[in-house]
NUVOLO-538774 format. One record per atom (N, C-alpha, C, O): residue in one letter; atom name; x, y, z. Coordinates in nm, 2 decimals, decimal comma, always signed. Each point is the difference from the previous one (the first is absolute). Example, Ala and Ser with C-alpha at 12.3 -4.5 7.8 and 13.67 -1.06 7.14 Angstrom:
['A' 'N' [+1,32 -0,57 +0,78]] ['A' 'CA' [-0,09 +0,12 +0,00]] ['A' 'C' [+0,09 +0,12 +0,00]] ['A' 'O' [+0,10 +0,00 +0,07]] ['S' 'N' [-0,14 +0,11 -0,14]] ['S' 'CA' [+0,09 +0,11 +0,00]] ['S' 'C' [-0,08 +0,11 +0,08]] ['S' 'O' [+0,05 +0,11 +0,01]] 
END
This chain:
['M' 'N' [+1,94 +0,32 -1,61]] ['M' 'CA' [-0,10 +0,10 -0,03]] ['M' 'C' [-0,09 +0,01 +0,13]] ['M' 'O' [-0,07 -0,09 +0,04]] ['A' 'N' [+0,07 +0,21 +0,02]] ['A' 'CA' [-0,08 +0,02 +0,12]] ['A' 'C' [-0,07 +0,14 -0,01]] ['A' 'O' [+0,05 +0,09 -0,07]] ['T' 'N' [-0,16 -0,08 +0,13]] ['T' 'CA' [-0,07 +0,12 +0,00]] ['T' 'C' [+0,07 +0,11 +0,09]] ['T' 'O' [+0,09 -0,04 +0,08]] ['S' 'N' [-0,12 +0,16 -0,10]] ['S' 'CA' [+0,06 +0,11 +0,08]] ['S' 'C' [-0,03 -0,02 +0,15]] ['S' 'O' [+0,08 +0,03 +0,08]] ['A' 'N' [-0,20 -0,08 -0,05]] ['A' 'CA' [-0,04 -0,03 +0,13]] ['A' 'C' [+0,09 -0,10 +0,07]] ['A' 'O' [+0,03 +0,01 +0,12]] ['F' 'N' [+0,00 -0,11 -0,20]] ['F' 'CA' [+0,09 -0,11 +0,06]] ['F' 'C' [+0,14 +0,06 +0,01]] ['F' 'O' [+0,07 -0,03 +0,10]] ['E' 'N' [-0,02 +0,12 -0,19]] ['E' 'CA' [+0,13 +0,06 +0,01]] ['E' 'C' [+0,01 +0,08 +0,13]] ['E' 'O' [+0,10 +0,01 +0,06]] ['E' 'N' [-0,21 +0,05 -0,02]] ['E' 'CA' [+0,00 +0,08 +0,12]] ['E' 'C' [+0,02 -0,09 +0,12]] ['E' 'O' [+0,08 +0,04 +0,09]] ['I' 'N' [-0,14 -0,16 -0,08]] ['I' 'CA' [+0,03 -0,08 +0,11]] ['I' 'C' [+0,14 -0,06 +0,00]] ['I' 'O' [+0,06 -0,02 +0,10]] ['V' 'N' [-0,01 +0,00 -0,22]] ['V' 'CA' [+0,14 -0,04 -0,01]] ['V' 'C' [+0,09 +0,10 +0,06]] ['V' 'O' [+0,09 -0,03 +0,08]] ['E' 'N' [-0,11 +0,16 -0,11]] ['E' 'CA' [+0,08 +0,11 +0,06]] ['E' 'C' [-0,02 +0,00 +0,15]] ['E' 'O' [+0,10 +0,03 +0,07]] ['D' 'N' [-0,22 -0,04 -0,02]] ['D' 'CA' [-0,02 +0,00 +0,14]] ['D' 'C' [+0,07 -0,11 +0,07]] ['D' 'O' [+0,06 +0,02 +0,10]] ['F' 'N' [-0,06 -0,14 -0,16]] ['F' 'CA' [+0,08 -0,12 +0,05]] ['F' 'C' [+0,15 +0,03 +0,01]] ['F' 'O' [+0,06 -0,03 +0,09]] ['E' 'N' [-0,01 +0,09 -0,20]] ['E' 'CA' [+0,14 +0,04 +0,00]] ['E' 'C' [+0,04 +0,09 +0,11]] ['E' 'O' [+0,11 +0,00 +0,05]] ['F' 'N' [-0,20 +0,09 -0,02]] ['F' 'CA' [+0,02 +0,10 +0,11]] ['F' 'C' [+0,01 -0,06 +0,14]] ['F' 'O' [+0,07 +0,05 +0,08]] ['L' 'N' [-0,15 -0,15 -0,06]] ['L' 'CA' [-0,01 -0,06 +0,13]] ['L' 'C' [+0,11 -0,10 +0,02]] ['L' 'O' [+0,05 -0,07 -0,09]] ['E' 'N' [+0,01 +0,07 +0,21]] ['E' 'CA' [+0,12 -0,07 +0,03]] ['E' 'C' [-0,02 -0,15 +0,05]] ['E' 'O' [+0,08 -0,08 -0,04]] ['D' 'N' [-0,19 +0,06 +0,11]] ['D' 'CA' [-0,01 -0,14 +0,05]] ['D' 'C' [-0,13 -0,06 -0,04]] ['D' 'O' [-0,10 +0,07 -0,04]] ['W' 'N' [+0,09 -0,20 +0,06]] ['W' 'CA' [-0,12 -0,07 -0,04]] ['W' 'C' [-0,12 +0,02 +0,08]] ['W' 'O' [-0,11 -0,01 -0,04]] ['E' 'N' [+0,13 +0,05 +0,17]] ['E' 'CA' [-0,11 +0,03 +0,08]] ['E' 'C' [-0,07 +0,12 -0,05]] ['E' 'O' [-0,13 +0,01 +0,00]] ['E' 'N' [+0,20 +0,09 -0,04]] ['E' 'CA' [-0,06 +0,12 -0,06]] ['E' 'C' [-0,07 -0,03 -0,13]] ['E' 'O' [-0,10 +0,05 -0,03]] ['R' 'N' [+0,16 -0,14 -0,05]] ['R' 'CA' [-0,06 -0,04 -0,13]] ['R' 'C' [-0,13 -0,07 +0,02]] ['R' 'O' [-0,09 +0,02 -0,07]] ['Y' 'N' [+0,09 -0,12 +0,17]] ['Y' 'CA' [-0,12 -0,07 +0,03]] ['Y' 'C' [-0,11 +0,10 +0,04]] ['Y' 'O' [-0,12 -0,01 -0,04]] ['R' 'N' [+0,16 +0,11 +0,12]] ['R' 'CA' [-0,09 +0,10 +0,05]] ['R' 'C' [-0,06 +0,08 -0,12]] ['R' 'O' [-0,12 +0,03 +0,00]] ['L' 'N' [+0,20 +0,00 -0,10]] ['L' 'CA' [-0,05 +0,07 -0,12]] ['L' 'C' [-0,10 -0,09 -0,07]] ['L' 'O' [-0,10 +0,05 -0,05]] ['V' 'N' [+0,13 -0,18 +0,03]] ['V' 'CA' [-0,09 -0,09 -0,07]] ['V' 'C' [-0,13 +0,00 +0,08]] ['V' 'O' [-0,11 +0,01 -0,06]] ['I' 'N' [+0,11 -0,03 +0,19]] ['I' 'CA' [-0,12 +0,00 +0,08]] ['I' 'C' [-0,08 +0,13 -0,01]] ['I' 'O' [-0,12 +0,00 -0,02]] ['D' 'N' [+0,19 +0,11 +0,02]] ['D' 'CA' [-0,06 +0,13 -0,01]] ['D' 'C' [-0,07 +0,02 -0,14]] ['D' 'O' [-0,11 +0,06 -0,01]] ['E' 'N' [+0,17 -0,12 -0,09]] ['E' 'CA' [-0,06 +0,00 -0,14]] ['E' 'C' [-0,13 -0,07 +0,00]] ['E' 'O' [-0,10 +0,04 -0,05]] ['G' 'N' [+0,10 -0,15 +0,12]] ['G' 'CA' [-0,12 -0,08 +0,01]] ['G' 'C' [-0,11 +0,07 +0,08]] ['G' 'O' [-0,12 +0,00 -0,03]] ['K' 'N' [+0,16 +0,06 +0,14]] ['K' 'CA' [-0,10 +0,08 +0,08]] ['K' 'C' [-0,06 +0,11 -0,07]] ['K' 'O' [-0,11 +0,04 +0,02]] ['A' 'N' [+0,19 +0,02 -0,12]] ['A' 'CA' [-0,05 +0,12 -0,07]] ['A' 'C' [-0,11 -0,04 -0,11]] ['A' 'O' [-0,07 +0,08 -0,05]] ['M' 'N' [+0,07 -0,21 +0,02]] ['M' 'CA' [-0,10 -0,05 -0,10]] ['M' 'C' [-0,14 +0,00 +0,07]] ['M' 'O' [-0,01 -0,03 +0,12]] ['D' 'N' [-0,09 +0,06 -0,20]] ['D' 'CA' [-0,14 -0,02 +0,05]] ['D' 'C' [-0,02 -0,15 +0,02]] ['D' 'O' [+0,05 -0,08 -0,08]] ['A' 'N' [-0,14 +0,05 +0,18]] ['A' 'CA' [-0,03 -0,14 +0,02]] ['A' 'C' [-0,09 -0,05 -0,12]] ['A' 'O' [-0,08 +0,08 -0,05]] ['L' 'N' [+0,09 -0,20 +0,01]] ['L' 'CA' [-0,08 -0,06 -0,11]] ['L' 'C' [-0,14 -0,02 +0,06]] ['L' 'O' [-0,01 -0,06 +0,11]] ['P' 'N' [-0,09 +0,11 -0,17]] ['P' 'CA' [-0,14 -0,03 +0,05]] ['P' 'C' [-0,02 -0,15 +0,02]] ['P' 'O' [+0,04 -0,08 -0,08]] ['E' 'N' [-0,11 +0,05 +0,19]] ['E' 'CA' [-0,03 -0,14 +0,03]] ['E' 'C' [-0,07 -0,07 -0,12]] ['E' 'O' [+0,02 -0,12 -0,02]] ['A' 'N' [-0,10 +0,19 -0,05]] ['A' 'CA' [-0,07 -0,06 -0,12]] ['A' 'C' [+0,09 -0,05 -0,11]] ['A' 'O' [-0,04 -0,08 -0,08]] ['L' 'N' [+0,16 +0,13 +0,08]] ['L' 'CA' [+0,10 -0,04 -0,10]] ['L' 'C' [+0,09 -0,11 +0,05]] ['L' 'O' [+0,09 -0,05 -0,07]] ['K' 'N' [-0,10 +0,02 +0,20]] ['K' 'CA' [+0,08 -0,11 +0,06]] ['K' 'C' [-0,08 -0,14 -0,02]] ['K' 'O' [-0,06 -0,05 +0,09]] ['V' 'N' [+0,07 +0,01 -0,22]] ['V' 'CA' [-0,07 -0,12 -0,04]] ['V' 'C' [+0,10 -0,10 -0,06]] ['V' 'O' [+0,11 +0,04 -0,03]] ['P' 'N' [-0,16 -0,16 +0,01]] ['P' 'CA' [+0,09 -0,11 -0,05]] ['P' 'C' [+0,07 +0,05 -0,13]] ['P' 'O' [+0,11 -0,04 -0,03]] ['A' 'N' [-0,18 +0,11 -0,06]] ['A' 'CA' [+0,06 +0,04 -0,13]] ['A' 'C' [+0,11 +0,10 +0,02]] ['A' 'O' [+0,09 +0,00 -0,09]] ['T' 'N' [-0,08 +0,07 +0,20]] ['T' 'CA' [+0,11 +0,10 +0,01]] ['T' 'C' [+0,11 -0,05 +0,10]] ['T' 'O' [+0,10 +0,06 +0,02]] ['K' 'N' [-0,13 -0,18 +0,04]] ['K' 'CA' [+0,10 -0,05 +0,10]] ['K' 'C' [+0,11 -0,06 -0,07]] ['K' 'O' [-0,01 -0,07 -0,11]] ['V' 'N' [+0,13 +0,09 +0,16]] ['V' 'CA' [+0,12 -0,05 -0,06]] ['V' 'C' [+0,04 -0,13 +0,07]] ['V' 'O' [+0,03 +0,00 +0,12]] ['D' 'N' [-0,02 -0,11 -0,19]] ['D' 'CA' [+0,04 -0,13 +0,06]] ['D' 'C' [+0,15 +0,00 +0,01]] ['D' 'O' [+0,07 +0,06 -0,09]] ['G' 'N' [-0,01 -0,13 +0,18]] ['G' 'CA' [+0,14 -0,01 +0,01]] ['G' 'C' [+0,06 +0,09 +0,10]] ['G' 'O' [+0,13 +0,00 +0,02]] ['C' 'N' [-0,21 +0,08 +0,05]] ['C' 'CA' [+0,05 +0,09 +0,10]] ['C' 'C' [-0,04 -0,05 +0,14]] ['C' 'O' [-0,11 -0,06 +0,02]] ['A' 'N' [+0,21 +0,07 +0,07]] ['A' 'CA' [-0,03 -0,05 +0,14]] ['A' 'C' [-0,11 +0,09 +0,07]] ['A' 'O' [-0,08 -0,06 +0,07]] ['S' 'N' [+0,08 +0,18 -0,10]] ['S' 'CA' [-0,10 +0,09 +0,05]] ['S' 'C' [-0,11 +0,01 -0,10]] ['S' 'O' [+0,01 -0,04 -0,11]] ['Q' 'N' [-0,12 +0,11 +0,15]] ['Q' 'CA' [-0,11 +0,02 -0,09]] ['Q' 'C' [+0,04 +0,12 -0,09]] ['Q' 'O' [+0,04 +0,11 +0,05]] ['V' 'N' [-0,05 -0,13 -0,18]] ['V' 'CA' [+0,03 +0,11 -0,10]] ['V' 'C' [-0,11 +0,01 -0,10]] ['V' 'O' [-0,04 -0,11 -0,06]] ['W' 'N' [+0,00 +0,23 +0,03]] ['W' 'CA' [-0,10 +0,02 -0,11]] ['W' 'C' [+0,06 +0,11 -0,09]] ['W' 'O' [+0,05 +0,10 +0,04]] ['L' 'N' [-0,06 -0,12 -0,17]] ['L' 'CA' [+0,03 +0,09 -0,10]] ['L' 'C' [-0,12 +0,02 -0,10]] ['L' 'O' [-0,05 -0,09 -0,05]] ['H' 'N' [+0,01 +0,22 +0,04]] ['H' 'CA' [-0,12 +0,03 -0,08]] ['H' 'C' [+0,05 +0,09 -0,11]] ['H' 'O' [+0,03 +0,12 +0,02]] ['P' 'N' [-0,03 -0,17 -0,15]] ['P' 'CA' [+0,05 +0,08 -0,11]] ['P' 'C' [-0,11 +0,09 -0,05]] ['P' 'O' [-0,12 -0,03 +0,01]] ['T' 'N' [+0,17 +0,14 -0,07]] ['T' 'CA' [-0,09 +0,09 -0,08]] ['T' 'C' [+0,07 +0,02 -0,13]] ['T' 'O' [+0,13 +0,02 -0,01]] ['V' 'N' [-0,20 +0,00 -0,10]] ['V' 'CA' [+0,05 +0,02 -0,13]] ['V' 'C' [-0,06 +0,12 -0,06]] ['V' 'O' [-0,12 +0,02 +0,00]] ['A' 'N' [+0,20 +0,08 -0,04]] ['A' 'CA' [-0,04 +0,12 -0,07]] ['A' 'C' [+0,09 +0,04 -0,10]] ['A' 'O' [+0,12 +0,00 +0,02]] ['D' 'N' [-0,17 +0,02 -0,14]] ['D' 'CA' [+0,08 +0,04 -0,12]] ['D' 'C' [+0,12 -0,09 -0,02]] ['D' 'O' [+0,11 +0,04 -0,04]] ['G' 'N' [-0,13 -0,17 +0,05]] ['G' 'CA' [+0,10 -0,10 -0,03]] ['G' 'C' [+0,11 +0,00 +0,10]] ['G' 'O' [+0,11 -0,06 -0,02]] ['R' 'N' [-0,13 +0,11 +0,14]] ['R' 'CA' [+0,10 +0,01 +0,11]] ['R' 'C' [-0,06 -0,08 +0,12]] ['R' 'O' [-0,11 +0,01 +0,03]] ['L' 'N' [+0,21 -0,07 +0,04]] ['L' 'CA' [-0,04 -0,08 +0,12]] ['L' 'C' [+0,03 +0,08 +0,12]] ['L' 'O' [+0,10 +0,07 +0,02]] ['S' 'N' [-0,19 -0,08 +0,08]] ['S' 'CA' [+0,02 +0,05 +0,13]] ['S' 'C' [-0,06 -0,10 +0,09]] ['S' 'O' [-0,09 -0,07 -0,04]] ['F' 'N' [+0,13 +0,07 +0,17]] ['F' 'CA' [-0,07 -0,09 +0,09]] ['F' 'C' [+0,01 +0,06 +0,14]] ['F' 'O' [+0,09 +0,07 +0,04]] ['E' 'N' [-0,19 -0,11 +0,04]] ['E' 'CA' [-0,01 +0,02 +0,14]] ['E' 'C' [+0,04 -0,13 +0,07]] ['E' 'O' [-0,01 -0,10 -0,07]] ['G' 'N' [+0,04 +0,11 +0,19]] ['G' 'CA' [+0,03 -0,13 +0,07]] ['G' 'C' [-0,01 +0,02 +0,15]] ['G' 'O' [-0,01 +0,11 +0,05]] ['D' 'N' [+0,01 -0,22 +0,02]] ['D' 'CA' [-0,01 +0,00 +0,14]] ['D' 'C' [+0,05 -0,13 +0,06]] ['D' 'O' [+0,01 -0,10 -0,08]] ['S' 'N' [+0,03 +0,10 +0,20]] ['S' 'CA' [+0,05 -0,12 +0,07]] ['S' 'C' [-0,02 +0,02 +0,15]] ['S' 'O' [-0,02 +0,11 +0,05]] ['D' 'N' [+0,01 -0,23 +0,02]] ['D' 'CA' [-0,01 +0,01 +0,14]] ['D' 'C' [+0,13 +0,01 +0,07]] ['D' 'O' [+0,01 +0,00 +0,12]] ['A' 'N' [+0,10 +0,01 -0,20]] ['A' 'CA' [+0,14 +0,01 +0,06]] ['A' 'C' [+0,05 +0,14 -0,05]] ['A' 'O' [+0,00 +0,03 -0,11]] ['M' 'N' [+0,06 +0,04 +0,21]] ['M' 'CA' [+0,04 +0,14 -0,03]] ['M' 'C' [+0,12 +0,00 -0,11]] ['M' 'O' [-0,01 +0,08 -0,09]] ['I' 'N' [+0,10 -0,17 +0,11]] ['I' 'CA' [+0,12 +0,00 -0,09]] ['I' 'C' [-0,05 -0,04 -0,14]] ['I' 'O' [+0,05 +0,05 -0,10]] ['V' 'N' [-0,14 -0,14 +0,09]] ['V' 'CA' [-0,06 -0,05 -0,13]] ['V' 'C' [-0,08 +0,11 -0,07]] ['V' 'O' [+0,01 +0,02 -0,12]] ['K' 'N' [-0,08 +0,05 +0,20]] ['K' 'CA' [-0,08 +0,12 -0,06]] ['K' 'C' [+0,10 +0,10 -0,05]] ['K' 'O' [-0,02 +0,06 -0,11]] ['G' 'N' [+0,14 -0,04 +0,18]] ['G' 'CA' [+0,10 +0,08 -0,05]] ['G' 'C' [+0,06 -0,05 -0,13]] ['G' 'O' [+0,03 +0,08 -0,09]] ['L' 'N' [-0,01 -0,21 +0,08]] ['L' 'CA' [+0,05 -0,06 -0,13]] ['L' 'C' [-0,10 +0,03 -0,11]] ['L' 'O' [+0,04 +0,02 -0,12]] ['I' 'N' [-0,17 -0,03 +0,15]] ['I' 'CA' [-0,10 +0,03 -0,10]] ['I' 'C' [+0,02 +0,15 -0,05]] ['I' 'O' [-0,01 +0,02 -0,12]] ['A' 'N' [+0,03 +0,07 +0,21]] ['A' 'CA' [+0,02 +0,14 -0,03]] ['A' 'C' [+0,12 +0,01 -0,09]] ['A' 'O' [+0,00 +0,08 -0,10]] ['V' 'N' [+0,11 -0,15 +0,13]] ['V' 'CA' [+0,12 +0,00 -0,09]] ['V' 'C' [-0,03 -0,05 -0,14]] ['V' 'O' [+0,04 +0,06 -0,10]] ['L' 'N' [-0,12 -0,17 +0,09]] ['L' 'CA' [-0,04 -0,05 -0,13]] ['L' 'C' [-0,09 +0,10 -0,07]] ['L' 'O' [+0,01 +0,01 -0,13]] ['R' 'N' [-0,09 +0,06 +0,20]] ['R' 'CA' [-0,09 +0,10 -0,07]] ['R' 'C' [+0,09 +0,11 -0,06]] ['R' 'O' [-0,02 +0,04 -0,11]] ['R' 'N' [+0,13 -0,01 +0,18]] ['R' 'CA' [+0,09 +0,10 -0,05]] ['R' 'C' [+0,07 -0,05 -0,13]] ['R' 'O' [+0,03 +0,07 -0,09]] ['L' 'N' [+0,00 -0,20 +0,09]] ['L' 'CA' [+0,07 -0,06 -0,11]] ['L' 'C' [-0,09 -0,01 -0,12]] ['L' 'O' [+0,05 +0,02 -0,12]] ['Y' 'N' [-0,18 -0,06 +0,13]] ['Y' 'CA' [-0,08 -0,03 -0,11]] ['Y' 'C' [-0,11 +0,10 -0,03]] ['Y' 'O' [-0,03 +0,01 -0,12]] ['N' 'N' [-0,03 +0,05 +0,21]] ['N' 'CA' [-0,12 +0,08 -0,03]] ['N' 'C' [+0,02 +0,11 -0,10]] ['N' 'O' [+0,10 +0,08 +0,00]] ['G' 'N' [-0,19 -0,08 -0,10]] ['G' 'CA' [+0,01 +0,10 -0,11]] ['G' 'C' [+0,07 -0,05 -0,12]] ['G' 'O' [+0,00 +0,07 -0,11]] ['L' 'N' [+0,06 -0,19 +0,11]] ['L' 'CA' [+0,07 -0,06 -0,12]] ['L' 'C' [-0,10 -0,06 -0,09]] ['L' 'O' [-0,11 -0,05 +0,04]] ['T' 'N' [+0,14 +0,04 -0,17]] ['T' 'CA' [-0,08 -0,07 -0,09]] ['T' 'C' [+0,02 -0,15 +0,03]] ['T' 'O' [+0,09 -0,04 +0,07]] ['F' 'N' [-0,18 -0,04 -0,12]] ['F' 'CA' [+0,01 -0,15 +0,02]] ['F' 'C' [+0,13 -0,05 -0,05]] ['F' 'O' [+0,07 -0,08 +0,07]] ['G' 'N' [-0,03 +0,12 -0,19]] ['G' 'CA' [+0,13 -0,04 -0,05]] ['G' 'C' [+0,12 +0,04 +0,08]] ['G' 'O' [+0,09 -0,08 +0,02]] ['D' 'N' [-0,10 +0,20 +0,03]] ['D' 'CA' [+0,11 +0,05 +0,09]] ['D' 'C' [+0,01 -0,08 +0,13]] ['D' 'O' [+0,11 -0,03 +0,05]] ['V' 'N' [-0,23 +0,00 +0,00]] ['V' 'CA' [+0,00 -0,08 +0,13]] ['V' 'C' [+0,08 -0,13 -0,03]] ['V' 'O' [+0,07 -0,05 +0,09]] ['L' 'N' [-0,10 -0,02 -0,20]] ['L' 'CA' [+0,07 -0,12 -0,03]] ['L' 'C' [+0,15 +0,01 -0,03]] ['L' 'O' [+0,07 -0,10 +0,01]] ['K' 'N' [-0,03 +0,22 -0,04]] ['K' 'CA' [+0,14 +0,03 -0,03]] ['K' 'C' [+0,08 +0,02 +0,13]] ['K' 'O' [+0,12 -0,01 +0,00]] ['V' 'N' [-0,19 +0,05 +0,11]] ['V' 'CA' [+0,07 +0,03 +0,12]] ['V' 'C' [+0,07 -0,12 +0,06]] ['V' 'O' [-0,07 -0,11 +0,01]] ['D' 'N' [+0,19 +0,12 +0,02]] ['D' 'CA' [+0,07 -0,11 +0,07]] ['D' 'C' [-0,01 +0,03 +0,15]] ['D' 'O' [+0,09 +0,06 +0,05]] ['A' 'N' [-0,20 -0,11 +0,00]] ['A' 'CA' [-0,02 +0,04 +0,14]] ['A' 'C' [+0,11 -0,05 +0,10]] ['A' 'O' [+0,03 +0,07 +0,09]] ['K' 'N' [+0,02 -0,18 -0,12]] ['K' 'CA' [+0,10 -0,06 +0,09]] ['K' 'C' [+0,12 +0,10 +0,00]] ['K' 'O' [+0,06 +0,03 +0,11]] ['A' 'N' [-0,02 +0,02 -0,23]] ['A' 'CA' [+0,12 +0,09 -0,01]] ['A' 'C' [-0,03 +0,13 +0,06]] ['A' 'O' [+0,08 +0,06 +0,07]] ['E' 'N' [-0,20 -0,01 -0,09]] ['E' 'CA' [-0,04 +0,13 +0,05]] ['E' 'C' [-0,01 +0,00 +0,16]] ['E' 'O' [+0,05 +0,09 +0,06]] ['L' 'N' [-0,11 -0,20 -0,01]] ['L' 'CA' [+0,00 -0,01 +0,15]] ['L' 'C' [+0,13 -0,03 +0,06]] ['L' 'O' [+0,03 +0,04 +0,11]] ['A' 'N' [+0,06 -0,10 -0,19]] ['A' 'CA' [+0,14 -0,02 +0,05]] ['A' 'C' [+0,07 +0,13 +0,02]] ['A' 'O' [+0,09 +0,01 +0,09]] ['R' 'N' [-0,13 +0,09 -0,16]] ['R' 'CA' [+0,06 +0,14 +0,02]] ['R' 'C' [-0,04 +0,05 +0,14]] ['R' 'O' [+0,08 +0,08 +0,05]] ['L' 'N' [-0,18 -0,13 +0,01]] ['L' 'CA' [-0,04 +0,04 +0,14]] ['L' 'C' [+0,07 -0,10 +0,10]] ['L' 'O' [+0,00 +0,03 +0,12]] ['G' 'N' [+0,05 -0,14 -0,17]] ['G' 'CA' [+0,06 -0,09 +0,09]] ['G' 'C' [-0,10 -0,09 +0,07]] ['G' 'O' [+0,03 -0,07 +0,10]] ['L' 'N' [-0,15 +0,07 -0,15]] ['L' 'CA' [-0,11 -0,08 +0,07]] ['L' 'C' [+0,03 -0,15 -0,01]] ['L' 'O' [-0,03 -0,07 +0,09]] ['N' 'N' [+0,09 +0,03 -0,20]] ['N' 'CA' [+0,03 -0,15 -0,01]] ['N' 'C' [+0,08 -0,05 +0,11]] ['N' 'O' [-0,02 -0,12 +0,04]] ['D' 'N' [+0,11 +0,20 +0,02]] ['D' 'CA' [+0,09 -0,05 +0,10]] ['D' 'C' [-0,06 +0,02 +0,14]] ['D' 'O' [+0,06 -0,05 +0,10]] ['H' 'N' [-0,17 +0,12 -0,09]] ['H' 'CA' [-0,05 +0,03 +0,14]] ['H' 'C' [-0,14 -0,04 +0,03]] ['H' 'O' [-0,06 +0,04 +0,10]] ['L' 'N' [+0,00 -0,12 -0,19]] ['L' 'CA' [-0,13 -0,05 +0,02]] ['L' 'C' [+0,01 -0,15 +0,04]] ['L' 'O' [+0,09 -0,07 -0,05]] ['S' 'N' [-0,18 +0,03 +0,14]] ['S' 'CA' [+0,00 -0,15 +0,03]] ['S' 'C' [-0,04 -0,07 -0,12]] ['S' 'O' [-0,06 +0,05 -0,10]] ['A' 'N' [+0,08 -0,18 +0,10]] ['A' 'CA' [-0,04 -0,09 -0,11]] ['A' 'C' [-0,15 +0,01 -0,03]] ['A' 'O' [-0,04 +0,01 -0,12]] ['Q' 'N' [-0,04 -0,01 +0,23]] ['Q' 'CA' [-0,14 +0,01 -0,02]] ['Q' 'C' [-0,04 +0,13 -0,07]] ['Q' 'O' [-0,09 +0,00 -0,09]] ['R' 'N' [+0,14 +0,11 +0,14]] ['R' 'CA' [-0,03 +0,13 -0,06]] ['R' 'C' [+0,05 +0,01 -0,14]] ['R' 'O' [-0,07 +0,06 -0,08]] ['S' 'N' [+0,18 -0,11 +0,05]] ['S' 'CA' [+0,06 +0,00 -0,13]] ['S' 'C' [-0,09 -0,08 -0,10]] ['S' 'O' [-0,03 +0,04 -0,11]] ['N' 'N' [-0,02 -0,16 +0,16]] ['N' 'CA' [-0,10 -0,08 -0,08]] ['N' 'C' [-0,13 +0,08 -0,02]] ['N' 'O' [-0,05 +0,00 -0,11]] ['G' 'N' [+0,01 +0,07 +0,21]] ['G' 'CA' [-0,13 +0,08 -0,01]] ['G' 'C' [+0,02 +0,11 -0,10]] ['G' 'O' [-0,09 +0,03 -0,08]] ['L' 'N' [+0,21 +0,04 +0,09]] ['L' 'CA' [+0,02 +0,11 -0,10]] ['L' 'C' [+0,01 -0,06 -0,14]] ['L' 'O' [-0,06 +0,07 -0,09]] ['T' 'N' [+0,11 -0,18 +0,07]] ['T' 'CA' [+0,01 -0,07 -0,13]] ['T' 'C' [-0,15 -0,03 -0,05]] ['T' 'O' [-0,03 +0,02 -0,12]] ['A' 'N' [-0,05 -0,06 +0,21]] ['A' 'CA' [-0,14 -0,03 -0,03]] ['A' 'C' [-0,07 +0,13 -0,04]] ['A' 'O' [-0,08 -0,01 -0,10]] ['M' 'N' [+0,10 +0,12 +0,16]] ['M' 'CA' [-0,06 +0,12 -0,03]] ['M' 'C' [+0,05 +0,05 -0,14]] ['M' 'O' [-0,09 +0,05 -0,08]] ['I' 'N' [+0,21 -0,06 +0,05]] ['I' 'CA' [+0,06 +0,04 -0,13]] ['I' 'C' [-0,06 -0,09 -0,11]] ['I' 'O' [-0,04 +0,05 -0,10]] ['T' 'N' [+0,03 -0,18 +0,13]] ['T' 'CA' [-0,06 -0,09 -0,10]] ['T' 'C' [-0,15 +0,04 -0,03]] ['T' 'O' [-0,04 +0,00 -0,11]] ['R' 'N' [-0,03 +0,04 +0,22]] ['R' 'CA' [-0,14 +0,04 -0,02]] ['R' 'C' [-0,01 +0,13 -0,09]] ['R' 'O' [-0,08 +0,00 -0,09]] ['V' 'N' [+0,16 +0,09 +0,12]] ['V' 'CA' [+0,00 +0,13 -0,08]] ['V' 'C' [+0,04 -0,03 -0,15]] ['V' 'O' [-0,07 +0,05 -0,09]] ['R' 'N' [+0,16 -0,14 +0,07]] ['R' 'CA' [+0,04 -0,04 -0,13]] ['R' 'C' [-0,11 -0,07 -0,07]] ['R' 'O' [-0,02 +0,02 -0,12]] ['E' 'N' [-0,05 -0,11 +0,19]] ['E' 'CA' [-0,11 -0,07 -0,06]] ['E' 'C' [-0,11 +0,09 -0,04]] ['E' 'O' [-0,07 -0,02 -0,11]] ['I' 'N' [+0,04 +0,12 +0,19]] ['I' 'CA' [-0,11 +0,10 -0,03]] ['I' 'C' [+0,04 +0,07 -0,13]] ['I' 'O' [-0,08 +0,02 -0,09]] ['A' 'N' [+0,21 +0,03 +0,09]] ['A' 'CA' [+0,04 +0,07 -0,12]] ['A' 'C' [+0,00 -0,09 -0,13]] ['A' 'O' [-0,05 +0,05 -0,10]] ['A' 'N' [+0,09 -0,17 +0,11]] ['A' 'CA' [+0,00 -0,09 -0,11]] ['A' 'C' [-0,14 -0,03 -0,05]] ['A' 'O' [-0,02 +0,00 -0,12]] ['A' 'N' [-0,07 -0,02 +0,21]] ['A' 'CA' [-0,14 -0,02 -0,03]] ['A' 'C' [-0,06 +0,12 -0,07]] ['A' 'O' [-0,07 -0,02 -0,10]] ['N' 'N' [+0,10 +0,14 +0,14]] ['N' 'CA' [-0,05 +0,12 -0,06]] ['N' 'C' [+0,06 +0,02 -0,14]] ['N' 'O' [-0,07 +0,05 -0,09]] ['L' 'N' [+0,20 -0,08 +0,08]] ['L' 'CA' [+0,07 +0,02 -0,12]] ['L' 'C' [-0,06 -0,10 -0,11]] ['L' 'O' [-0,01 +0,04 -0,12]] ['A' 'N' [-0,03 -0,16 +0,17]] ['A' 'CA' [-0,05 -0,10 -0,09]] ['A' 'C' [-0,15 +0,02 -0,03]] ['A' 'O' [-0,06 -0,06 -0,08]] ['G' 'N' [+0,00 +0,15 +0,16]] ['G' 'CA' [-0,15 +0,03 -0,02]] ['G' 'C' [-0,08 -0,11 +0,07]] ['G' 'O' [-0,12 -0,01 -0,03]] ['D' 'N' [+0,18 -0,06 +0,13]] ['D' 'CA' [-0,08 -0,10 +0,07]] ['D' 'C' [-0,08 +0,04 +0,12]] ['D' 'O' [-0,05 -0,08 +0,07]] ['T' 'N' [+0,04 +0,21 -0,05]] ['T' 'CA' [-0,07 +0,05 +0,12]] ['T' 'C' [-0,14 +0,03 -0,03]] ['T' 'O' [-0,08 +0,04 +0,09]] 
END
């Protein structure tokens, strides 16, 4: 289950022939995001488990999750943009139903990220899922 925004990036990836172009697309996705305001780069929004600095700031409206994010690494900021396409606008329950590993495998990311970046991506997915689970349970 993926959003239409994520399906667009899957189509873009299928069109590109080599990984250098695909990395460039991921980086461009990150560059297109607005920078997270410094006031939101606080310990509560920082994602542990990432080699680079990563912050995810969730917003909740009408029972749906969205988040902004930022990183000090261009490729990681691009990965945040990809995750935003995967999750933003979904209900909390739907966020928890997404098989992120399978969806991201459609992009081939699993085979082309370093172990550190892969661990960081997993940490970001875990954070998004924790936010959704807490909101679903009413713990926020």
